[in-house]
N, C-alpha and C positions, 0 to 999 in steps of 0.2 A: 484389325480389319483385314479381310481377304478380298479378292476380286473374283467375279464370275468369269466364265470362259470368254465373254465379250468385253472384259476389262472394266466392268462396272463394279463399284464398291458393294460389298455384301456385308450386311450387319451380322455380327456374331452374337446372336441372342437378343439383339436390340430390334427396335421397330424402325420401319421405313416411314419417314414423315416428309411430305412434300408441301412446302409453302409456295403457293402458285398465285401470281398476280395476273392482271389482265395484260393481254398482248395488244399493244396499240397499233394503229395504222394498218389494219388488215382489210379494211373496207367491207365489201359484201361477204367475204369469207369469214368474218370475225366470229359470228355465232357458231357455225359448225366447227371452226378451228378450236374454240374453247371447249366445246362438247367433246371433241376428239381427244384433247389433252386429258380431260376427266376420265375418259374410257381408258386411255393409255396408262394412267395412274393405277387403275384396277388391274390391267393386264400385267403390270410390272410388280404387283404384290405390295403396293403402298398400303400401309396400315392406317394412316391419318392424312387427309388432305385438309389444309387450311387455305381456303380461297380468299384472296385479298382484293377488295374493290367493290364495284357496283354490279350492274345487271349481268355483264359477261362473266364475272367471277361467280355469280350465283348459278349461271348455266353450267359452268365448269364443275362446280360442286355437285349440282343435281345429277349431272352425267356420271361423275365419279361414284356417287352413292348408288345410283341405278345399276352401274356396271359391277358393283361388288366391293368398293372400298368400305371397310367396316365402320370407320369413323370419319365424319366430314364436319367441318366448321366453316362458316362464312363470317368474315370480319370486314369492317369498312376501311381500315387503314393499317399502316405498318406498325404504329405504336400499339394498337390493339392486338395485332398478330403476335408481337413479341410478348406482351403482357399475358396473353392467353397461353402461349407455349411455355414460357419460363417455368411455371410450377409443374408442368407435365413431363418435361424432358428427363431422361435417364442417361447415365454416362454411355451406355452402349447403343443409344439411338443414332441413326444416321438421318440428317436433315438436308434436304435439297431445297434451295431457295432460288426461284426462277420467275422472271417476268420481263417485260420490256424495260429498257433502261429508264424510261419515263416514270415507271412505277417505283423506282428507287428501293427495291426490295432488299438491297444490300444493307439497308438500315435495320432490318430484322436480324440478319446475321450479326451485324455489329452489336446490337443490343443483347443478343443471346450469348455472345462471347465476351461481353464486358468491355468492348471497345467504345470509344466516343462515336456517337451517331452523327454522320455527315450527310449533307445534301449535295445537290449538283454544284 
């Protein structure tokens, strides 16, 4: 793996996959913040967004697709996200997993890397 000029990892021949959960406790800014994250995924060349959660995750996914992310999925929970991704991943893919701590999205990373899945 190499890095871009701004220090971000760059996939060598692999896909950029973002597993993105809901950002909690944003109040009135929550809807627009989730849409902005979806647009940012497209701006950063993400190939697949997997949005995890409820209504805000759906808004993130819709914004990502509208902004140009070629593949978008919406799943309800971490277990489903891991089960969805596991058969799709290739060794050269780069996967970003990010959400509020309350979303416990580290569980997706743990499941995909064969670690025991832990809660809070």
